[in-house]
C-alpha positions, 0 to 999 in steps of 0.5 A: 884308071878310067873305065875306058882304060880298063876295057882296053886292058881287058880286051888286050889281055883276053884277046877280044874286042873292046866292045866285047870287053865292055859288055863283060865289064858291064855284065860284071858290074850289074851282077855284083850290084844285083847280088849285093842288093839281093843277099848283101854279100859277094865273095871272090876267093883270092880277090876279096869280099863285097858286103852291104853294111848299115851306117847309123844316123849321126851328127856331122859338121858343115866344114864351111859354116861349122854348124851341126848337121844331121846325117841320115842312116844309109846302106854302104858297100864295103870291100875287104881285100882277100889275101891273094890281092893283099899279097900282090899289092904289097 
């Protein structure tokens, strides 16, 4: 599903315009991003938890040449689905 498709579905479900739906989605994305940057964790009961985790530096391989490369340490976002979401998907 693309962002445009998600905006259209949200607009139809909430009975609002696509422009309003796009604003809401953009606001949600911005808020989640700010919260993860500030506190490193955001939980939505029944949906799941977003968290920021540090990934250690490691050695990898270039798949084309097979030579070893160094992969720098970095922060990544993880998502752990909540029970409500997991039950609905299965």
